[in-house]
N, C-alpha and C positions, 0 to 999 in steps of 0.2 A: 504493500499500500504506500502511496505517496502523497504529499501535499504539494500542490502547484500554486505559486502566487504569481498572478498576473497584475503588475503594477503599471499605473499610468497618472498623468496629470492632465486635467482637462483644460481647454482654452479659458482664458480670462473671461468672466461674465457668465459662465455656466452656473446655473443655480442648483441648489440641492433638490428642488422640484424637477429639473430637468434630468438629473441623475437618476432620481427615482422613477421617472416615466420611462427612461431608457431601460432600467433594470427590469421594470414590469414588462416591457415589450419583448424581452428575451426569456421570460419564465418558461413558456411552452417549449422553446427550443431546448433548454437545459433539462427540463422534465422528461423529454423524449429521448435523451441520450442514455442507452442502456448501460454504459460504463461509469457514468457519473455517479458517485456515492453521495456527495454533498457539496453544496457550493454556498459560500458566504460573500455577500457584497459588503465592502468595508470602506470607510473613510478615516483617514489619519487626521490629527489635529492641524497639520500643515496644509490640509486641503487635497493632498494626493489621495487617490483611490486604488483599490485592489480587489480583485476577485480571488477569492481563496477556495481552492478546489480540493476535493478528496477523490483520488482515482486508485483503481487497483494496480496501475503501472504507469511509468513515464510514457510508454508508447500509447496508452489510451489518452493520455493528456495531449501529446503531440498530434494525435489523429484529430481531436476536437479543435485544437488551435493551430491548424494548418495555414498555409499561405493564403487560402481563400478566406478563412475566418479573420486573419490579420487584416486583409484588404478591406472587408466588410467593416471591422471594428474601426479602422482608420477613416473610412468614409463616413461612419456614423459620428464619431467623436472628434475627429481632426487630430488625433495623436496615435503614436505607435507604442504598444505596451512593451514592457520588459518582462521576462519570464525567470522564475527561480524554482527549483525542485528540491524537495526534502524527503528522504526515506523516514516513514513512521515506523518506529521500533517498539513503542509502547503508547497505549491509549487509555487514559483514565476517563470514563464516561459516568459522571456523577448522576446524570438523569436516569441512565439504566442501572446505576449501581455496580458497574463492572470495571475491571482492569484487564486489558488484553495486551499480550506481546505479540510481535510479528517478527519473522526472521528478516534480516536485511540481506537482500540479494547481492 
């Protein structure tokens, strides 16, 4: 399992309402991706944004965020995102009351 962080800065003048409307517009797309485990939409104090995704593998993440997706994202937002990947080796899930460990490939 991996975490992928897709970070980006939006153009000056983009409101949080604009960001929320854009996020709502892609919900169905992400819900229909059979590989996506979870996605968080996030905003930092400095105004930068990120999509935080949980995937079964880096390959699944890269299939979802291919060149076509990057081009569509850039056309929608006016910015090109950066990508970071992290292997998940332990997960504490307080909501489910579980702790899970994962082998690192």
